C-alpha positions, 0 to 999 in steps of 0.5 A: 087814488090808491090801489086799495081804494080803486079795488074797494070802488070796483067791489062796491059798484059790483055789489050795487049792480048785483043786488037789483039783478038778484031781484029781477024775475026775468034772467038772461042766458048768462045769469041762468048759466051762473045760477045753474053753476051755483045751485045749492050754494048760499051767496053772501056779501059782507061788510065788517070791521077788524079789531086786533093787532100784529103781536108776538105771542107771548110778549118777549122780555124785550117789551117791558110795557105797552103804554097804549094801543089803538086799533085804528080803521080796519074795514073788510068787504067779503063774498062768501059761498056756502054749500050744505051737504046735509042738515048740519054740515057744509063748506064755506069758501070766500074772498075778502079785501081787508085792512088790518091796522093798529098803533101802539106805544111801548117801552122796550129794552135791547129791542132789535132796531134799525133807525134813520136819524139826520139822514144816517142809518144805524142798527143795533139794540134800542132801549126806550120808547117805540111808537109803531104803526101797522097799516096792511091791506090783504086779499084773503081767501077763507076756507071753512067747515060750517056746522048748523047749530040752529036753522039760523045760526052757523059755527065755522072753523077752518083756515085762511090764506092772505096776500099782502096788497099794500103794507106799512110797518113803521114808527118812531123811537124816542126817549132812549138810546141805541147800542150800535150792533149789540147791547154792549156797542157804542151808545147813541142817546135820544132825549127831550124832543129828539126822535128817529124813525124806522120803516120795515114795510119792505120786509113784510111777508107777502103771504100769510096763513092761519086759522079762522073761526066764527059764528053767524046768525040770520037776524032777518030773512036776508040780513045776517050778523057775524063775528070771526076770529083769525089767528096767523100762524106764520110771522108777519116777517120772514125768517130772513129778516133779522132786525126784529128777533122774535115772530109777530103774528096777526090776530084780529077779530072781525065783526059785521053784517051780511046780505044773504041772496 
C-alpha cells in the first residue's frame, strides 16, 4: 500500500468514527473540551474530484499543438472549519489531501528535454511528439474569507499552501528528433516505433501556493455542494531546474459534496 493510500485509509476510518459520535446525546469529557474549543465554528467534511492541469500560462511558442488532454482520476478529502463573525463575513481554514493528475499529448518544437534511450541519457532540444503524465498527491491548507450571499450560499476567496507528498512528472517522446545541447546540435532521430522516456519527478517543487476561490450551497440540512478553483502562483518546478525553459502552474477545478456537522 502506498503512502497516499495509507493516509486516505486513516482519514476514511476517522470520518466513519466521527459521524456517529456527533449524533450521540451524551458526550465524554474530551468531547466537551473539543466542543468548547470549536464553539462558533462550523465543521464540514468534504469529498471531491479535481479536474485541471499543470500548464504554462500562456502557452509558449515551443508548444505547437495540444493533440489530446485527459484529466485522469484526481480525488480529494477535506476538513473545513468556518467561523462567521457577523451575519455576512467569516473565516475558513482547512486541511485537504488531494491528487492533481493529468495526461497530455502535444507536438512541440525546440522543447527543452532530457531523455533516456537504450540506457543512455541525452539532453537538448526536442522537436516532435511528447506524451506527459502528471500524478501528484498534496497535503493542502486553504485559508479563505467567506461571504454569505444567502443563508444557504457562501462565496469564498483566499490562498492555499500545498506540500507535495508524492509526485510524478514523466512521459514519452516519439516521432521527432533531439538536437543535443541546443537547436543547432547533433540530431538524434526517432521515427516509426522508436521512442524514448523522460522523468522529471525528482525535480518537482515540494511547496506550492496560490489563490483559491469557490462557492458552496447547503442543499439540505447537513448536505452541501461546492465548487472551488485553485490557481498556483509558483511554478511546479524550481528556478534551478533549467531543462524546461518556462514556468508551469497547477490550475485545477474541484467539485464535490460536503457533510456539515
